[in-house]
N, C-alpha and C positions, 0 to 999 in steps of 0.2 A: 750586573752580570747576563747579558741574555741567558735566554732558557735556549738546554745543544739542542741540538736541529740536529737531524737525516741525511745527506745528502743519497740523492735519486737522480736516477739518470735515467736517460725515456727518450721515443723519438718523436718527431712530431710532420705528418703533412708538411711539404713549402706553401702552402697556402694559407695553414695553423699557422708556421713555428712567423711567417709575414706579418699576421695581427696581434700575434702575441708581441714580435715588435712595436709594433703601431701600438701597442693597447701600455706598456712599455717606456716610450716616453717620455710621457714625465717626469721628472726627473725625481719625483716623493714615491714611484710607485717602481716595483721592481719584478720580473720573471719570476721572481721566485714569489712572490706575492703572491701575483696574481694566479698564476698554476697550483697554491693552497688552496688558497680565497677558493678555485674552479670545482679541486677537487673536494672540499670537503662541502660546499654545496652541494655536492653530485651526493654525497654519502649519509647529509641529511634526509637527500629528498628519496637516497633508496635508485635511485636511477628513476621515479618517477615520472611521467611527463608535467610539462608547469600547467596546459590545459585540467589532467587529472587529478590533479592535486589541488587544481583552484574549483574546481565542478565533479568532481567525480561524486563526493557527497551525496550534493544536488543532485543528478542527474539518476542516479542509481535509485535516489526518495524520489520520483519523478516517475520512475520506469514501473517500478515498486508496485507504487500511486493506478499508473497509467494501466498496469496488468488488471488489479483488483477494481477495476474500472468496469472495465471491460471484460470480469466476472459477474457484475454486477450487472451488467444491459445485456448481457446471454440468457444469465438468473428473467427479468422482467421479460425479456421476449419469448423464453419460454414457456414460461408463467402464464403471458398471454395467447400466446398461439394456441398453447394447450384450452384458455379462460375459453377464443375463441367455438375451437373444437367442439371442446362442450355445448356450447350457448346456442350453433349450429344445430347440432346430435339432436339435442333435448325441442328445439324449436321445429324442425327439421318437417314434420306436416301440418305447423299450424295456417291457417288462411291468410291472404292477403291482407290488409289491417286497412281500415276501412280513414274516413280523415280526419274523429273521434281520438279515434287511437292513435297515430299516426302526431294528431298534434299533444295528447299525453306523452308518447312517446319525447317530443322532440322538449317538452319541460322540465319529463327527469334529466331530460342531458345536461340539458345549461344547468339546471339545482346542480346537478354532476360536474360540471366544470367548473362553476362559482366554488364549488365547496373544492375543489384542488387548490385553485387557486388563495382562496383562505389559506389550505392547510401549510401549501407551498409559502406562502408572503409569510406567515403565525411563525416557522420554521420546525410545527409541528409534523412528523412521520407516526404514517399509521405500521410501518413493520419498522422494528427496531425504539432502541433507546435513543441513542443520539443523534447527532445533527443529520448526519451521514446517511442515515438510513438503511445501514447493511449493518449492524450492530455489532461489526466489528472495532478493533482499537488499533 
């Protein structure tokens, strides 16, 4: 004995009705079965768009990560700008360096760049405890 089914009547646009007729040409498929599966799929998805269902979570996570990245870059740029302003203020009245002073400065800068490269290559970060550098998880 088959389970009790409830009859429903509804109207379809002519184009949609033709598509339903074409789908139900296979003798193993009925219009009722097609409509029932379509309604069930719609209810299970709760009307979600297929793309939203497939990629929504990933896109939300990427958007959130992008927001964090933007915040971190803005913080770094602001810190750099303040440091440069402080440095220029501190050294505003120093005389123009001679060649020996410029050579020492270049050597210090090269060492600094090498140290930054080693830090990045090793995965260590000067700020924060995680590899993201932001200290948040």
